[in-house]
C-alpha positions, 0 to 999 in steps of 0.5 A, a space after each residue: 333469261 327469256 325463252 330462246 337462250 339458256 339451259 334450263 331456261 328455255 333454250 329451245 322451243 317446246 316443240 323442237 326435236 320432239 317425238 310423240 313422248 314430249 321429250 326432246 331427242 337432241 339439243 345443240 347448245 346449253 348454258 353451264 350451271 357453273 359459270 353461266 357461259 353459253 356452249 354451242 355443241 355442233 354435233 348435238 347431245 341427247 338425254 344422258 350424254 356427258 358434255 363439257 363447258 368450253 369455258 370453265 371445263 366443268 363436266 356435266 350430265 344432260 337430262 331432259 325432263 318429261 316436259 322436254 326441259 333441259 337440266 344439267 348437273 355437274 359430275 
């Protein structure tokens, strides 16, 4: 995937939702690592939040790297 869509593959611009530390504060979509479905998340989520895939039901934990990239892992 190219930048602009997809979890962990640049689903946002690097300057979106950042404060001075370089970490994003909130995201509003992610791609499920289990089924690859794109999941809009209306209320947004932040580092350490649990999110569920709307398609396969996987429970995931969202983490942001120091560089501001989103990483999710299945719980």
